[in-house]
C-alpha positions as MATLAB code, in Angstrom:
seq = 'MAQEPPLTAAEKAKVALLTARMCKRSLAGEHVDLGDLQRKVDRILDDATKRAENNAR';
ca = [
     -11.091  -19.140    9.881;
      -9.346  -18.154   13.100;
      -9.853  -14.676   14.426;
      -6.754  -12.475   14.273;
      -5.441  -11.136   17.585;
      -5.473   -7.392   18.196;
      -2.187   -5.886   17.030;
      -0.379   -2.843   18.359;
       0.559   -0.031   16.004;
       4.176   -1.231   15.932;
       3.113   -4.786   15.102;
       0.866   -3.539   12.293;
       3.757   -1.538   10.864;
       6.100   -4.544   11.037;
       3.568   -6.804    9.316;
       2.988   -4.187    6.618;
       6.747   -3.839    6.036;
       7.229   -7.602    5.851;
       4.287   -7.922    3.453;
       5.799   -5.259    1.211;
       9.123   -7.121    1.242;
       7.307  -10.341    0.296;
       5.633   -8.560   -2.623;
       8.943   -7.149   -3.794;
      10.571  -10.585   -3.640;
       7.697  -12.220   -5.492;
       8.330   -9.867   -8.416;
      11.695  -11.591   -8.850;
       9.972  -14.815   -9.820;
       7.768  -17.587   -8.570;
      10.651  -19.728   -7.302;
      11.868  -17.190   -4.724;
      11.694  -18.395   -1.110;
       9.432  -16.273    1.110;
       9.566  -18.639    4.080;
      11.797  -16.471    6.259;
       9.485  -13.468    5.968;
       6.378  -15.588    6.512;
       7.911  -17.037    9.691;
       8.547  -13.500   10.978;
       4.899  -12.548   10.375;
       3.755  -15.764   12.061;
       5.983  -14.999   15.056;
       4.465  -11.511   15.394;
       0.937  -12.968   15.257;
       1.830  -15.673   17.792;
       3.229  -13.077   20.200;
       0.086  -10.962   19.795;
      -2.090  -14.017   20.489;
      -0.140  -14.828   23.658;
      -0.411  -11.225   24.823;
      -4.176  -11.199   24.198;
      -4.593  -14.450   26.149;
      -2.574  -13.097   29.084;
      -4.610   -9.883   29.123;
      -7.890  -11.805   29.066;
      -7.058  -13.567   32.340;
];
């Protein structure tokens, strides 16, 4: 399993909010699309990974 990049406090809050929205949507049923929210979380993690790589140089 890949190691998660270090997140800022704002990024942690955004991921927590998006996760809560995914949970709320999943209560509506199992056929609800969560792809848009998952892409937003992935984008936040990708940005954090890029920042960590730039800081390591």
